[in-house]
LUMSE-121392 format. One record per residue (C-alpha): residue in one letter; x, y, z. Coordinates in steps of 0.001 Angstrom, whole numbers. Layout:
<recs>
A | X | Y | Z $
...
</recs>
This chain:
<recs>
X | -69 | -21511 | 17357 $
X | 1111 | -23952 | 14750 $
X | -1571 | -25948 | 12994 $
X | 54 | -26006 | 9588 $
X | 186 | -29777 | 9443 $
X | -3488 | -30138 | 8584 $
X | -4498 | -33795 | 8382 $
X | -6420 | -35133 | 5427 $
X | -9396 | -35489 | 7777 $
X | -9525 | -32250 | 9730 $
X | -10599 | -32495 | 13353 $
X | -12524 | -29627 | 14884 $
X | -13393 | -28464 | 18381 $
X | -16948 | -27200 | 18798 $
X | -18125 | -25028 | 21674 $
X | -21909 | -25202 | 22070 $
X | -23214 | -22672 | 24540 $
X | -26194 | -20743 | 25818 $
X | -25802 | -17439 | 27649 $
X | -28170 | -15795 | 30122 $
X | -30111 | -12850 | 28711 $
X | -28724 | -10564 | 31421 $
X | -26390 | -8916 | 32127 $
X | -25806 | -7665 | 28591 $
X | -22131 | -6931 | 29245 $
X | -21506 | -10629 | 29883 $
X | -22755 | -11559 | 26414 $
X | -20487 | -8894 | 24889 $
X | -17574 | -10135 | 26994 $
X | -17974 | -13732 | 25784 $
X | -18344 | -12589 | 22165 $
X | -15091 | -10636 | 22435 $
X | -13338 | -13596 | 24000 $
X | -14459 | -15795 | 21103 $
X | -13098 | -13237 | 18635 $
X | -9856 | -13020 | 20571 $
X | -9118 | -16742 | 20317 $
X | -10032 | -16834 | 16623 $
X | -13194 | -18957 | 16875 $
X | -15796 | -18681 | 14115 $
X | -19533 | -19309 | 14310 $
X | -20780 | -22317 | 12362 $
X | -24254 | -21898 | 13936 $
X | -25662 | -19095 | 16073 $
X | -24492 | -20672 | 19352 $
X | -21868 | -23076 | 17993 $
X | -18279 | -21908 | 17560 $
X | -15417 | -23870 | 16014 $
X | -11642 | -24027 | 16241 $
X | -9196 | -26433 | 14573 $
X | -8397 | -29135 | 17116 $
X | -5051 | -28977 | 18907 $
X | -3831 | -28710 | 22494 $
X | -3743 | -24905 | 22539 $
X | -7184 | -24335 | 21039 $
X | -8628 | -26942 | 23402 $
X | -7196 | -25045 | 26360 $
X | -8668 | -21791 | 24994 $
X | -12128 | -23358 | 24778 $
X | -11796 | -24983 | 28215 $
X | -11099 | -21629 | 29876 $
X | -13956 | -20010 | 27993 $
X | -16342 | -22852 | 28888 $
X | -15460 | -22384 | 32565 $
X | -16086 | -18645 | 32246 $
X | -19486 | -19193 | 30633 $
X | -20635 | -21618 | 33312 $
X | -19418 | -19365 | 36133 $
X | -21372 | -16503 | 34540 $
X | -24623 | -18460 | 34701 $
X | -24615 | -19900 | 31184 $
X | -24429 | -23414 | 29816 $
X | -21693 | -24808 | 27595 $
X | -20197 | -28017 | 26323 $
X | -17184 | -28759 | 24134 $
X | -16724 | -31665 | 21759 $
X | -14238 | -32818 | 19157 $
X | -15786 | -33607 | 15784 $
X | -15205 | -34209 | 12120 $
X | -17515 | -32706 | 9545 $
X | -19560 | -35262 | 7647 $
X | -22346 | -33367 | 5897 $
X | -23714 | -29850 | 5574 $
X | -20361 | -28101 | 5916 $
X | -17115 | -29377 | 4403 $
X | -13645 | -28936 | 5887 $
X | -12768 | -26605 | 3014 $
X | -15844 | -24456 | 3678 $
X | -15020 | -24327 | 7382 $
X | -11450 | -23233 | 6631 $
X | -12858 | -20588 | 4295 $
X | -14850 | -19168 | 7230 $
X | -11619 | -18768 | 9208 $
X | -9834 | -17202 | 6227 $
X | -12715 | -14771 | 5632 $
X | -12677 | -13682 | 9289 $
X | -8934 | -13090 | 9269 $
X | -9009 | -11352 | 5873 $
X | -11554 | -8941 | 7341 $
X | -9170 | -8258 | 10239 $
X | -6224 | -7776 | 7879 $
X | -8217 | -5432 | 5649 $
X | -9108 | -3281 | 8672 $
X | -5379 | -2941 | 9403 $
X | -4587 | -2190 | 5751 $
X | -7272 | 499 | 5717 $
X | -5741 | 2160 | 8788 $
X | -2263 | 2059 | 7253 $
X | -3495 | 3639 | 4010 $
X | -5267 | 6371 | 5983 $
X | -2155 | 7005 | 8066 $
X | -11 | 7177 | 4942 $
X | -2401 | 9687 | 3343 $
X | -2314 | 11926 | 6423 $
X | 1475 | 11913 | 6333 $
X | 1476 | 12998 | 2704 $
X | -829 | 15897 | 3509 $
X | 1035 | 17064 | 6613 $
X | 4626 | 15914 | 6970 $
X | 5298 | 17878 | 10193 $
X | 7736 | 16309 | 12713 $
X | 4945 | 15753 | 15246 $
X | 2956 | 13866 | 12612 $
X | 5932 | 11586 | 12002 $
X | 6264 | 10854 | 15726 $
X | 2552 | 10078 | 15998 $
X | 2688 | 7879 | 12892 $
X | 5605 | 5922 | 14356 $
X | 3542 | 5223 | 17469 $
X | 542 | 4206 | 15396 $
X | 2524 | 1886 | 13124 $
X | 3967 | 101 | 16173 $
X | 420 | -421 | 17433 $
X | -663 | -1764 | 14051 $
X | 2386 | -4056 | 13882 $
X | 1404 | -5499 | 17289 $
X | -2187 | -5918 | 16129 $
X | -989 | -7682 | 12996 $
X | 1003 | -10133 | 15125 $
X | -2044 | -10806 | 17317 $
X | -4191 | -11590 | 14281 $
X | -1481 | -13761 | 12728 $
X | -1463 | -15838 | 15925 $
X | -5066 | -16893 | 15251 $
X | -4691 | -17101 | 11470 $
X | -4847 | -20882 | 11465 $
X | -4907 | -21487 | 7709 $
X | -2848 | -18616 | 6271 $
X | -5402 | -16093 | 4971 $
X | -4088 | -14174 | 1972 $
X | -4861 | -10741 | 3429 $
X | -1867 | -10957 | 5729 $
X | 575 | -10353 | 2877 $
X | -1108 | -7124 | 1832 $
X | -1331 | -5768 | 5382 $
X | 2279 | -6745 | 6106 $
X | 3470 | -5147 | 2872 $
X | 1718 | -1851 | 3616 $
X | 3085 | -1716 | 7162 $
X | 6621 | -2528 | 6004 $
X | 6450 | 135 | 3304 $
X | 5304 | 2793 | 5775 $
X | 7979 | 1719 | 8278 $
X | 10654 | 2196 | 5606 $
X | 9232 | 5587 | 4718 $
X | 9185 | 6707 | 8360 $
X | 12747 | 5481 | 8807 $
X | 13879 | 7576 | 5845 $
X | 11903 | 10641 | 6921 $
X | 13304 | 10629 | 10445 $
X | 16873 | 9737 | 9369 $
X | 16780 | 6607 | 11500 $
X | 18774 | 4666 | 8963 $
X | 21284 | 5497 | 6249 $
X | 21049 | 2087 | 4633 $
X | 18369 | 1378 | 2083 $
X | 16156 | -1594 | 2918 $
X | 15274 | -2138 | -702 $
X | 16463 | -5357 | -2287 $
X | 19214 | -4654 | -4859 $
X | 18056 | -4792 | -8488 $
X | 18406 | -8173 | -10145 $
X | 17861 | -9656 | -13573 $
X | 16112 | -12808 | -14690 $
X | 19531 | -14464 | -15079 $
X | 20309 | -13818 | -11400 $
X | 17234 | -15834 | -10425 $
X | 18004 | -18969 | -12446 $
X | 18867 | -22271 | -10830 $
X | 16978 | -21530 | -7626 $
X | 14343 | -23630 | -5888 $
X | 11168 | -21580 | -5590 $
X | 8877 | -22054 | -2612 $
X | 5349 | -20836 | -2045 $
X | 2279 | -21579 | 36 $
X | -20 | -24483 | -679 $
X | -3426 | -23755 | -2178 $
X | -2233 | -21431 | -4945 $
X | -4548 | -18832 | -6435 $
X | -4152 | -15971 | -8881 $
X | -974 | -14309 | -7540 $
X | 954 | -17549 | -6978 $
X | -313 | -19104 | -10214 $
X | 782 | -16006 | -12135 $
X | 4165 | -15905 | -10367 $
X | 4753 | -19587 | -11167 $
X | 3861 | -18964 | -14811 $
X | 6198 | -15959 | -14953 $
X | 9062 | -17930 | -13385 $
X | 8799 | -20818 | -15850 $
X | 8018 | -18728 | -18926 $
X | 10435 | -15813 | -18515 $
X | 12955 | -16575 | -15770 $
X | 13823 | -20274 | -15576 $
X | 11987 | -22866 | -17727 $
X | 13417 | -25656 | -15546 $
X | 12531 | -24021 | -12242 $
X | 11525 | -26301 | -9381 $
X | 8547 | -24948 | -7429 $
X | 7688 | -26419 | -4044 $
X | 4462 | -25957 | -2122 $
X | 4691 | -25744 | 1668 $
X | 2511 | -24733 | 4643 $
X | 1934 | -20999 | 4878 $
X | 3168 | -20758 | 8468 $
X | 6216 | -22112 | 10223 $
X | 8225 | -23117 | 7159 $
X | 11995 | -22758 | 7544 $
X | 13631 | -22006 | 4164 $
X | 16634 | -24039 | 3047 $
X | 19788 | -22702 | 1403 $
X | 19220 | -21644 | -2192 $
X | 15460 | -21367 | -1885 $
X | 13436 | -18290 | -2800 $
X | 10061 | -17867 | -1114 $
X | 7415 | -15990 | -3058 $
X | 3982 | -14744 | -2010 $
X | 4736 | -15833 | 1557 $
X | 4966 | -13900 | 4801 $
X | 8625 | -12876 | 5286 $
X | 9384 | -14286 | 1832 $
X | 12156 | -12905 | -362 $
X | 9627 | -11938 | -3032 $
X | 6234 | -10999 | -1661 $
X | 3831 | -8073 | -1286 $
X | 5491 | -4680 | -924 $
X | 3344 | -1694 | -121 $
X | 268 | -1938 | -2332 $
X | 2002 | -4183 | -4903 $
X | 1165 | -7864 | -5187 $
X | 3895 | -10504 | -5459 $
X | 3630 | -10698 | -9265 $
X | 4305 | -6963 | -9547 $
X | 7282 | -7241 | -7186 $
X | 8680 | -10232 | -9101 $
X | 8502 | -8297 | -12382 $
X | 10660 | -5549 | -10874 $
X | 13130 | -7946 | -9228 $
X | 13603 | -9855 | -12484 $
X | 14019 | -6649 | -14494 $
X | 11157 | -7554 | -16858 $
X | 9824 | -4387 | -18470 $
X | 7596 | -6037 | -21106 $
X | 4410 | -3910 | -21479 $
X | 2316 | -7058 | -21983 $
X | 3558 | -8441 | -18654 $
X | 2737 | -5134 | -17035 $
X | -821 | -5467 | -18333 $
X | -1078 | -8916 | -16777 $
X | 349 | -7591 | -13510 $
X | -2421 | -5002 | -13339 $
X | -5093 | -7667 | -13703 $
X | -3402 | -9930 | -11152 $
X | -3180 | -6956 | -8772 $
X | -6898 | -6163 | -9008 $
X | -7961 | -9792 | -8557 $
X | -5576 | -10425 | -5675 $
X | -5961 | -7156 | -3750 $
X | -9569 | -6463 | -4766 $
X | -8970 | -2707 | -4811 $
X | -9918 | -2033 | -8473 $
X | -6812 | 91 | -8856 $
X | -6435 | -495 | -12604 $
X | -9981 | -1434 | -13630 $
X | -9300 | -3461 | -16794 $
X | -12488 | -4714 | -18412 $
X | -10871 | -8155 | -18770 $
X | -10354 | -8573 | -15011 $
X | -13742 | -10074 | -14146 $
X | -13456 | -12747 | -16841 $
X | -9915 | -13740 | -15839 $
X | -10961 | -13870 | -12176 $
X | -13794 | -16260 | -13069 $
X | -11492 | -18466 | -15150 $
X | -8906 | -18756 | -12371 $
X | -11603 | -19394 | -9765 $
X | -12888 | -22224 | -11976 $
X | -9385 | -23653 | -12327 $
X | -8937 | -23661 | -8541 $
X | -12355 | -25183 | -7901 $
X | -11740 | -28010 | -10380 $
X | -8132 | -28760 | -9404 $
X | -7189 | -29317 | -5744 $
X | -3544 | -30042 | -6636 $
X | -1262 | -27006 | -6906 $
X | 694 | -28221 | -9940 $
X | -2607 | -28938 | -11697 $
X | -3792 | -25414 | -10975 $
X | -607 | -23969 | -12446 $
X | -828 | -26275 | -15463 $
X | -4453 | -25251 | -16104 $
X | -3758 | -21572 | -15427 $
X | -776 | -21476 | -17784 $
X | -2768 | -21404 | -21075 $
X | -5029 | -18723 | -19606 $
X | -1995 | -16526 | -18923 $
X | -313 | -17485 | -22215 $
X | -3355 | -16276 | -24118 $
X | -3668 | -13163 | -21961 $
X | -24 | -12362 | -22694 $
X | -598 | -12664 | -26445 $
X | -3729 | -10535 | -26122 $
X | -1858 | -7700 | -24403 $
X | 1100 | -8071 | -26774 $
X | -1099 | -7589 | -29822 $
X | -3198 | -4909 | -28147 $
X | -204 | -2804 | -27144 $
X | 1455 | -3348 | -30513 $
</recs>
């Protein structure tokens, strides 16, 4: 599904339905079907999807199924006027998909831990089967990730990291899949591309690029899905991007390594960005909560991506000086 070209006035499809109280399995069946097509509940019996030909067909089939099962249903196309904004509706979709992505990430972490504890050949074979299943599940979720939820990058990074590890362990490849080391000079003169609607990781990456890699860097903001990169472009914090999540590292952490920046103050910032972006409290800096609130305020007050970066820059400048003096 490709609904990246979101109009200024988002159109929605609403499925309003009522199910018979029995049989119970029918209610469960319809609920699972709604989950499978990516619909979210905006009221107890009202489900929404972004309007396009494919989502309309999904709702039409489901409506037919509900009626044939003895229920009542109607579908309408609408725009939100009051009570729920387009942004809030999109946030519902992102939250649902992030929950799905986190469930995958949790399974991958558990699988990785089991491998570390028992690296027997049969465990490796079983893990290979499981990671293929999780890769398929990730693709299924991505197909209904209409607005590019951020959790996809973390789940994808963890799966890719475990795939590389399994490949090494089972001697399936003799060629390293790691990107060759680079320096900040190697990254100059490139056009940088990232997803629209920047938040902490992309704001921090943009700041790092312009402060420490290329002061004249051009940064473009594109839809999160379906974008075809042009020659000379570097995608960051994007699915299948050149610089994005790897394993349990956020894009800012990966960019630091790729650019060969070993500044301890930047490492301190990377730890805060990691905890805000991945929400795993890995580093637990006391400053994290305050920085998270500041960046959330910047994003709430500035819908434009360049404005967000401009407003986030002094926050990160001051944080850099703070860590520089603290570590000195």
